[in-house]
C-alpha positions as CSV (number, residue, x, y, z in Angstrom):
1,M,17.4,-4.0,-4.8
2,P,16.3,-6.8,-2.5
3,Y,12.9,-8.4,-3.2
4,V,11.1,-10.4,-0.5
5,K,7.9,-12.4,-1.2
6,I,5.9,-13.6,1.8
7,K,3.0,-16.0,1.2
8,V,0.3,-16.5,3.8
9,T,-3.1,-18.0,3.8
10,D,-5.9,-15.5,3.4
11,D,-7.7,-16.1,6.7
12,G,-7.6,-13.0,8.8
13,V,-4.1,-11.5,8.5
14,T,-4.7,-7.9,9.6
15,A,-3.3,-4.8,8.1
16,E,-1.3,-4.3,11.3
17,Q,0.2,-7.7,11.0
18,K,1.1,-7.1,7.4
19,S,2.8,-3.9,8.3
20,K,4.8,-5.7,10.9
21,L,5.9,-8.3,8.4
22,I,7.0,-5.7,5.9
23,K,8.9,-3.7,8.5
24,G,10.4,-6.9,10.0
25,A,11.6,-8.3,6.7
26,T,13.0,-5.0,5.7
27,R,14.9,-4.7,9.0
28,L,16.3,-8.2,8.7
29,L,17.8,-7.4,5.3
30,V,19.3,-4.1,6.7
31,D,20.7,-5.9,9.8
32,V,22.0,-9.0,8.1
33,L,23.0,-7.9,4.6
34,G,23.4,-4.1,5.1
35,K,20.8,-3.4,2.4
36,N,19.2,0.0,1.9
37,P,15.6,0.0,3.3
38,Q,14.6,2.5,0.7
39,T,15.2,0.1,-2.1
40,T,13.9,-3.1,-0.3
41,V,10.7,-4.4,-1.8
42,V,8.4,-6.7,0.3
43,I,5.3,-8.3,-1.3
44,I,2.7,-10.2,0.8
45,E,0.6,-12.6,-1.2
46,E,-2.5,-14.1,0.3
47,V,-3.4,-17.6,-0.8
48,N,-6.8,-19.1,-0.4
49,T,-6.6,-22.2,1.9
50,D,-8.2,-24.3,-0.9
51,N,-5.1,-23.5,-3.0
52,W,-2.5,-24.3,-0.3
53,G,-1.7,-28.0,0.2
54,I,0.4,-29.8,2.8
55,G,0.9,-33.6,2.8
56,G,-1.5,-34.1,0.0
57,E,-4.4,-32.2,1.5
58,S,-5.6,-28.6,1.2
59,V,-5.2,-26.4,4.3
60,T,-9.0,-26.0,4.3
61,V,-9.4,-29.8,4.7
62,L,-6.6,-30.1,7.3
63,R,-8.2,-27.4,9.4
64,Q,-11.6,-29.0,9.2
65,Q,-10.1,-32.4,10.3
66,A,-8.4,-30.6,13.2
67,E,-11.7,-29.3,14.6
């Protein structure tokens, strides 16, 4: 049973986009590894931008600096 975990920041990912991610990840495992889509689990975890850091800064700060 394949298990895929996708982490994204929690700033506006729509239900439609999440559905596409789930379908796309499932399709990838079917196409590449021949896995059964009925037993493929996809989890999407949304992380607050204050809790996601890149290069020593939170995504919140990086986005503020980019404005």
